[in-house]
Each structure stands twice: as structure tokens, then as C-alpha cells.
C-alpha positions in Angstrom: 0.0 0.0 0.0 2.8 2.4 0.9 4.6 1.4 -2.3 1.5 2.2 -4.3 1.0 5.5 -2.5 4.6 6.4 -3.2 4.2 5.6 -6.9 1.0 7.7 -7.1 2.8 10.6 -5.4 5.7 10.3 -7.9 3.2 10.3 -10.8 1.4 13.3 -9.4 4.7 15.1 -8.8 5.8 14.3 -12.3 2.5 15.6 -13.8 2.6 18.8 -11.7 6.3 19.4 -12.8 5.3 18.7 -16.4 2.3 21.1 -16.1 4.5 23.8 -14.6 7.1 23.3 -17.3 4.5 23.4 -20.0 2.9 26.5 -18.5 6.3 28.3 -18.4 7.0 27.3 -21.9 3.6 28.7 -23.0 4.1 31.9 -21.1 7.5 32.3 -22.7 5.9 32.2 -26.1 3.5 34.9 -25.3 4.2 38.6 -26.0 7.6 39.7 -27.3 11.0 40.0 -25.8 14.0 41.1 -27.8 17.3 41.5 -25.9 19.9 43.6 -27.6 23.6 44.2 -26.7 25.1 47.2 -28.6 28.9 47.5 -28.3 30.2 50.8 -27.2 26.7 52.3 -26.5 25.6 53.1 -23.0 23.3 55.4 -21.0 21.1 56.4 -23.9 17.8 55.7 -25.5 17.1 53.4 -28.4 14.0 53.0 -30.5 12.0 50.4 -32.2 10.3 51.5 -35.4 8.1 49.5 -37.9 7.5 49.9 -41.6 4.0 50.4 -43.0 4.2 50.8 -46.8 6.8 53.4 -47.6 6.8 55.0 -44.1 8.2 54.2 -40.7 6.5 54.7 -37.3 7.8 54.5 -33.8 6.7 51.5 -31.8 8.7 51.5 -28.6 11.5 53.3 -26.7 14.0 51.7 -24.3 17.0 52.7 -22.3 20.5 51.3 -22.9 22.3 50.6 -19.6 26.0 51.1 -18.8 26.9 47.7 -20.2 25.2 48.4 -23.6 22.2 46.1 -22.9 18.6 46.9 -23.6 15.3 45.0 -24.2 12.1 45.6 -26.0 9.4 43.6 -24.4 5.7 43.6 -23.8 2.8 41.3 -23.2 1.4 41.7 -26.7 2.8 40.1 -29.9 4.2 42.5 -32.4 2.8 42.6 -35.9 5.2 40.6 -38.0 7.3 42.7 -40.4 10.6 44.3 -41.0 11.6 46.5 -38.0 14.3 49.1 -37.4 16.3 49.5 -34.2 17.2 53.1 -34.2 20.0 54.5 -32.0 20.2 58.0 -30.6 22.4 59.2 -33.4 19.8 58.1 -35.9 21.9 55.2 -37.2 19.9 52.0 -37.4 19.8 48.3 -38.3 17.0 46.1 -39.5 15.5 43.0 -37.8 12.8 40.6 -38.9 10.1 40.1 -36.4 7.9 37.2 -37.4 6.3 34.3 -35.5 9.3 33.9 -33.1 9.5 37.1 -31.0 11.9 36.0 -28.3 15.5 36.3 -29.3 18.8 38.2 -28.7 21.0 40.4 -30.7 24.6 41.3 -30.3 25.8 44.1 -32.6 28.6 46.7 -33.2 27.5 50.1 -34.6 30.7 50.4 -36.5 29.5 47.6 -38.8 25.9 46.6 -38.2 25.8 44.0 -41.0 29.2 42.5 -40.5 29.0 42.1 -36.7 25.4 41.1 -36.1 24.9 37.9 -34.1 21.5 36.4 -33.3 20.6 33.9 -30.6 17.2 32.2 -30.9 16.3 33.5 -34.4 17.4 31.3 -37.3 15.5 33.7 -39.7 17.5 36.7 -38.7 20.8 34.7 -38.9 19.8 33.8 -42.5 18.8 37.4 -43.1 22.2 38.8 -42.1 24.1 36.0 -43.7 22.3 37.1 -46.9 23.0 40.8 -46.3 26.8 40.0 -45.9 26.8 37.8 -49.0 25.0 40.6 -50.9 27.4 43.2 -49.7 30.4 41.2 -51.1 28.7 40.7 -54.4 27.7 44.4 -54.7 31.4 45.3 -54.4 32.4 42.9 -57.1 29.5 44.1 -59.3 30.6 47.8 -58.9 34.1 46.9 -60.0 32.8 45.1 -63.1 30.4 47.9 -63.9 33.2 50.4 -63.7 35.3 48.3 -66.0 32.5 48.1 -68.6 32.5 51.9 -68.7 36.1 51.9 -69.9 35.9 53.1 -73.5 39.2 51.3 -74.2 38.0 47.9 -73.2 38.5 45.3 -75.8 35.5 43.4 -77.3 36.9 40.1 -75.9 37.3 41.5 -72.3 33.8 43.3 -72.6 32.3 39.9 -73.3 34.1 38.3 -70.4 32.9 41.0 -68.0 29.3 40.6 -69.2 29.5 36.9 -68.7 30.9 37.5 -65.2 28.0 39.8 -64.3 25.5 37.2 -65.5 27.3 34.5 -63.5 27.1 36.8 -60.4 23.4 37.4 -60.9 22.9 33.6 -61.1 24.8 33.1 -57.9 22.7 35.7 -56.1 19.5 34.1 -57.3 20.7 30.7 -56.2 21.4 32.1 -52.8 17.9 33.5 -52.7 16.4 30.2 -53.9 18.2 28.3 -51.1 16.6 30.6 -48.5 13.2 30.5 -50.1 13.3 26.7 -50.2 14.7 26.2 -46.7 12.3 28.7 -45.0 9.3 28.8 -47.4 6.8 30.2 -44.8 9.2 32.7 -43.3 8.8 36.4 -43.9 12.4 36.6 -45.3 11.4 34.1 -48.1 8.4 36.1 -48.9 10.3 39.3 -49.1 13.0 37.9 -51.4 10.4 36.4 -53.6 8.2 39.5 -53.8 11.1 41.6 -54.9 11.7 39.5 -58.0 10.5 40.2 -61.5 8.3 37.4 -62.9 9.7 34.5 -64.9 8.9 35.2 -68.6 8.6 32.8 -71.5 10.6 33.1 -74.7 9.6 36.2 -76.6 6.9 35.6 -79.1 7.6 36.5 -82.8 5.6 38.3 -85.4 4.8 36.9 -88.8 7.9 38.6 -90.1 10.1 36.7 -87.6 10.8 39.8 -85.5 10.3 39.8 -81.7 6.8 40.9 -80.8 7.6 43.4 -78.2 4.0 44.5 -77.8 3.0 40.9 -76.9 5.9 40.6 -74.6 4.9 43.8 -72.8 1.4 42.4 -72.3 2.8 39.1 -70.8 5.0 41.1 -68.5 2.1 43.2 -67.3 0.0 40.1 -66.7 2.7 38.3 -64.7 4.2 41.3 -62.9 2.6 40.4 -59.4 3.2 36.6 -59.8 5.7 36.6 -56.9 3.5 38.6 -54.5 1.4 36.5 -52.0 -1.6 38.8 -51.7 -2.8 36.8 -48.7 0.3 37.7 -46.7 -0.4 41.0 -45.0 3.1 40.8 -43.4 4.3 42.3 -46.7 2.6 45.6 -45.8 5.0 45.9 -42.9 8.0 45.9 -45.2 8.7 48.4 -48.0 8.4 45.7 -50.6 4.7 45.7 -51.6 4.5 49.5 -51.8 7.5 49.6 -54.0 6.1 47.0 -56.4 2.8 49.0 -56.6 4.8 52.2 -57.3 6.9 50.6 -60.0 3.9 49.0 -61.7 1.6 52.0 -61.7 4.2 54.7 -62.3 6.8 53.0 -64.5 5.5 49.8 -66.1 2.1 50.9 -67.2 1.6 53.4 -70.1 0.4 56.6 -68.4 -3.1 56.7 -69.9 -6.0 56.8 -67.4 -8.2 54.2 -69.2 -5.3 51.7 -69.3 -4.5 52.3 -65.6 -8.1 52.0 -64.6 -8.3 48.5 -66.1 -5.1 47.5 -64.3 -6.2 49.0 -61.1 -9.3 46.9 -61.0 -7.3 43.7 -61.9 -4.7 44.3 -59.1 -7.5 45.1 -56.6 -9.2 41.8 -57.4 -5.9 40.1 -56.6 -5.6 42.0 -53.3 -9.0 40.8 -52.1 -7.2 37.7 -50.9 -6.6 39.6 -47.7 -8.7 42.6 -46.3 -5.6 44.5 -45.1 -3.9 44.1 -48.5 -7.0 45.2 -50.2 -7.4 48.3 -48.0 -3.8 49.3 -48.7 -4.0 48.8 -52.4 -7.2 50.9 -52.5 -5.4 53.6 -50.6 -2.3 53.5 -52.8 -4.1 53.6 -56.1 -6.4 56.5 -55.0 -3.6 58.5 -53.4 -1.2 57.9 -56.4 -3.9 59.1 -58.8 -4.8 62.2 -56.7 -1.1 63.3 -56.4 -0.1 62.4 -60.0 1.4 65.1 -62.1 0.2 63.4 -65.2 -2.7 65.2 -66.9 -5.9 63.2 -66.9 -5.2 61.0 -63.9 -8.1 62.6 -62.2 -10.2 60.2 -64.2 -8.6 57.3 -62.3 -9.3 59.2 -59.0 -12.9 59.6 -59.9 -13.2 55.9 -60.8 -11.8 54.9 -57.4 -14.3 57.2 -55.6 -17.2 55.9 -57.6 -16.4 52.3 -57.6 -14.8 51.7 -54.2 -15.3 54.5 -51.8 -18.9 55.6 -52.6 -20.1 52.2 -53.6 -20.0 51.1 -50.0 -17.1 48.8 -50.4 -14.7 51.1 -48.5 -16.4 50.7 -45.1 -13.4 51.7 -42.9 -13.5 55.5 -43.1 -15.8 58.0 -41.4 -19.1 59.0 -42.8 -18.2 62.8 -42.9 -15.1 62.0 -44.9 -17.2 60.0 -47.4 -19.5 62.9 -47.7 -16.6 65.2 -48.6 -15.4 62.7 -51.1 -18.9 62.7 -52.6 -18.8 66.5 -53.0 -15.4 66.2 -54.5 -16.6 63.6 -57.0 -19.5 65.9 -58.1 -17.1 68.7 -58.5 -14.6 66.8 -60.6 -16.7 64.7 -62.9 -17.8 67.5 -65.2 -14.2 68.6 -65.7 -12.7 65.2 -66.8 -10.9 65.2 -70.1 -13.3 64.2 -72.9 -16.3 65.9 -71.2 -18.0 68.9 -72.6 -16.8 71.9 -70.7 -19.4 73.6 -68.4 -21.0 76.5 -70.1 -20.6 80.0 -68.7 -21.8 83.4 -69.7 -19.8 86.4 -68.6 -19.3 90.0 -69.8 -16.8 91.6 -72.2 -15.3 95.0 -71.8 -18.3 96.6 -73.3 -20.7 94.9 -70.9 -22.0 92.5 -73.5 -22.5 88.8 -72.5 -20.0 86.2 -73.9 -21.3 82.7 -73.9 -18.5 80.0 -73.9 -20.4 77.5 -76.0 -21.2 80.1 -78.6 -17.5 80.9 -79.3 -16.5 79.4 -82.7 -12.9 78.1 -82.8 -11.2 74.9 -83.8 -9.4 75.0 -80.5 -10.2 77.3 -77.5 -7.7 78.1 -74.8 -9.8 78.9 -71.7 -7.4 81.0 -69.5 -8.4 82.1 -66.0 -6.1 84.9 -64.7 -5.7 87.8 -62.3 -3.7 91.0 -63.1 -1.9 90.9 -59.7 -1.0 87.2 -59.9 2.8 86.8 -60.2 2.4 83.4 -61.9 -0.1 84.8 -64.4 2.4 87.5 -65.3 4.9 84.7 -66.2 2.2 82.6 -68.1 0.7 85.3 -70.1 3.7 86.1 -72.4 4.1 82.3 -73.1 0.4 82.1 -74.0 0.7 85.1 -76.2 3.6 83.4 -78.1 1.6 80.2 -78.5 -1.4 82.1 -79.8 0.7 84.1 -82.3 2.1 80.9 -83.7 -1.2 79.1 -84.0 -4.0 81.6 -84.4 -4.0 81.1 -88.1 -4.9 77.4 -87.5 -8.1 78.2 -85.7 -6.8 78.7 -82.1 -8.6 81.3 -80.0 -8.1 82.5 -76.4 -10.9 83.2 -74.0 -9.3 85.1 -71.1 -11.5 85.1 -68.0 -10.4 87.5 -65.3 -11.0 86.3 -61.7 -10.5 89.5 -59.7 -13.3 91.7 -58.4 -12.0 95.1 -59.5 -13.2 96.1 -63.0 -10.9 99.0 -63.2 -7.8 96.9 -62.8 -9.1 94.4 -65.3 -9.7 97.0 -68.0 -6.3 98.6 -67.4 -4.5 95.2 -67.5 -6.1 94.0 -70.8 -4.7 97.0 -72.6 -1.5 95.0 -72.7 -3.2 91.8 -73.9 -3.9 90.9 -77.5 -7.1 92.7 -78.5 -8.3 89.8 -80.6 -8.4 87.6 -77.6 -11.9 87.2 -76.2 -11.9 88.9 -72.7 -14.4 88.3 -70.0 -15.2 89.3 -66.5 -17.8 88.3 -63.9 -17.3 90.4 -60.8 -20.2 88.9 -59.0 -19.6 85.3 -60.1 -23.2 85.2 -61.5 -22.0 82.5 -64.0 -20.6 80.5 -61.0 -17.4 80.0 -63.1 -15.3 79.6 -59.9 -17.3 76.5 -58.8 -17.9 75.1 -62.3 -14.2 75.1 -63.1 -12.9 74.5 -59.5 -10.8 77.7 -59.6 -8.8 77.4 -56.4 -5.5 78.6 -57.9 -4.5 80.7 -60.9 -3.4 80.7 -63.6 -5.6 77.8 -64.8 -5.7 76.8 -68.4 -8.1 74.5 -70.3 -7.9 73.5 -73.9 -11.2 72.8 -75.7 -12.0 71.4 -79.1 -14.5 72.8 -81.5 -17.4 71.0 -79.7 -16.0 72.4 -76.3 -14.8 69.0 -75.2 -11.9 69.2 -72.7 -8.7 68.2 -74.4 -6.3 69.3 -71.7 -6.6 70.9 -68.2 -4.2 72.5 -65.8 -1.6 72.6 -68.5 1.3 75.0 -68.2 1.3 77.9 -70.6 4.8 76.8 -71.9 3.3 73.5 -73.1 0.2 74.9 -74.9 1.8 75.3 -78.3 3.4 71.8 -78.2 0.1 70.2 -77.0 -1.9 71.9 -79.8 0.6 71.0 -82.5 0.4 67.4 -81.4 -3.3 67.5 -81.3 -3.5 69.0 -84.8 -1.2 66.3 -86.2 -3.5 63.6 -84.9 -6.7 65.0 -86.3 
């Protein structure tokens, strides 16, 4: 009986010890705890920052003790991504924070990449091993690139250098493949893969045997995002996904709004694999369209507002902001390129009404200006020059003054071409300010004979060039 009791007690003791060990192990996996030893740094603050798209944000601040030790820790798990440890002098090094959020770093600020040692993080070991490897290859590549620029390089040596560069690129890719295959689910693997251009087939040929570059371009567009895992929102917390979007929409695609609208919808469909990826993609395309310097991209912006924000699909922003966007949409739609310009009726110097849609001209330059506007003073001579060059080809200028002093206007137009059509609406009875969204001047629109908008917001220095191109097409 005593023997049995003793065995039972042993079993209970073993089970209790196992339970305690299991509990401790579980607790250790909760939250985050990143120990850092920074050689030569003491009694100062250090910061943990995270990426979101193309920006960085502060996450935490800790104090480095006299021995150079510090720790970032907390009960919550950090969002997986590429983080920055920033020292007080603004120097920094990168660290991958993924599923494992308990590890140690030893590093020397004199050479972050070369000295970094990690304990408890195989992924960061692989990351810094790759960074060191890439650093060496970049030095070799720079030397080869410099040799290629030598005008006295013999053809044979030129070929040798080209082959060496190709071999080096192959070695780098093999290194990436090794990491991707060894850690397929790790953030590092997804970053390396996402940075790659897609694998492309052999170029198709045209009937005449020449390479079909147009078909190859379509294939490249179609496959551009093949290496992006749209279900992996970890990529949002690295610069990689943002950069791929930026390159695609600003460099790969032909900058025509109709083409970009089609591609925007296609990419957005891909991004639906993850809600956060979809949200970021909607934001990027909308913001990129709104801030674009390319004429006509407001059509893409309007498309995004209509089909995503005001359709109810964007349900993560406040109602008052949605209302402001709705007002913006109503303001912008009548002014899109290809639309018939809003009609206005204002008064000429004799007080007679001038109706925009009644003006007969093959091309009408609608010019909003102010006699005291410095930029208008710079634009007007350039517009005069364009007009003098092209007036015999059916170009007319309708100069609409925006100020509220009739005397200043009449005095100013004495120095303007008298065969321009001049107009003024001191009380804004025509509502031209609202109809044409005149928030800044000078503002120039170019209209065709049917008063459709061909160009808007164009600089005076480009008017002649634009009109000549338009005339050559028609």
C-alpha cells in the first residue's frame, strides 16, 4: 500500500512538474522579448520602429544601460514585419520580427551587417548572412560595372565582363532560392520572392520573324505580381509591396487613365485575398492618382471614388469624410478630359454677354487669370507666343479675369492681344469659380470645336506643343 501510494505521489509530482514546465513554456511564447547588446553604446535611449508601406512609425523606446544592454518587451505580440532598431544618433539596423518574437541580438554600430549575431532566431541569422553575401557581391559588381564603362575595353574583355556579371546574378539568385526553399513560410522568403520580377517565356515572334515586343509587354504586365502573395499581410509591414505597386503603376504601365483603370481593377481583385492588403491597395491607387502630375489622372481618381469609396465597399472611413469625397466627385466629374466643358456666360469690356459654348474656334484656350497674380504674369507672355504661332490654325483664347476690380481688369487687358476674347464676372453670376474649380491661378483648359476638354491644368509653356500634337493627330 505504501509502495502504491509512493508511486501515485511520484506520478502526481511528475505531472505537476510537467504542467509547470508546459505553462512556463507557453508563457515564454506569449508577447515579445528582444534582448539587444550594442557594443560601445551606454546610458542612452534606443527606439523600435516599424514599416508600413513606404513609411516608418515609432513602436517603442527603451534605455540602454551602462553595459550596452537593452530589451524591447511587452505582453502583446508585435505585428510581423521588418523593423528598425534606431540609435540615438539616428543610425539603425533592420531586424525581422515574425512568429518567433523571443531572441537576442549582439551588434557593433561600426559595422551593423558584419557584426550582427543572433541567438534564438534562425530567420535573422539567415537574413544577415544574406546581407553580408549581398554586400560582397555588390562590391564585385561595382568593379565590373566600372570596367564596362572603360571606353578602351577590348571586345573580348567586354564579353568576359558581361559573362561574369551574368554568373554573379545567377549566384545571387541561387542564394535566394536556397533561403526560399529552406524557409518557405518565413517572412524573409516572402520578401525575397516578392522583390523578384516574374519568370517570362521566350519572346513571341511576329509573322515577319521579329520579336513581338507588344505581346511581350502584355505578358510582363500580366505576370508582374506573380511573386506577390496577396494573402500575406506581413508584406505591408515591409517596403516591398509598396515599391512593387509604385513601380507598376508609375513605370511599367503606359500613363493613360483608361489603361490604368483596367489594371487598377485587376490588381485590386488580386488583393482581395486579404482585407488589409485590399485596404492598402485601394489607398495606394487612390492616393497615387490624386497626387499624380500626369494630366488626366483625375479620371482614375474619380473611378476609385465611384467604384470603391462611394459604392459602400470602403467601409473603414468615417461618414463625414465619405460625404466630402462625394462632394469632390460631383465637382470633378464635369471637368474630366473628354467631357463637354461647363458653359458659362460672362461680360466683355463693353458689358455684353459672352457665352462660352457660342464661341466658334477649332481650339479654344480657356485662360483664368488675375492682373496681380505673379504666376499669371509669367504665363501670359508664353500664352501670347503660342497664340501668335497658331491663331491662323483656328486657335482662340478666352481670357477670363477672376478679380473683383473692374478697373484693374480693364487697365490690364490694354497690354493683352485685342483679338483675344476677354471676359469678367465680378459677382460670379455664372458660377465659373465653382464650375471650373478655380482654387488657384493661372488655370488653363484647352477645348476642341465642340467644347470637349482636351487638356486641363496645362502649363502655358506647353500649350503650343500640345496643340501641334493634337492637330497632327486630327
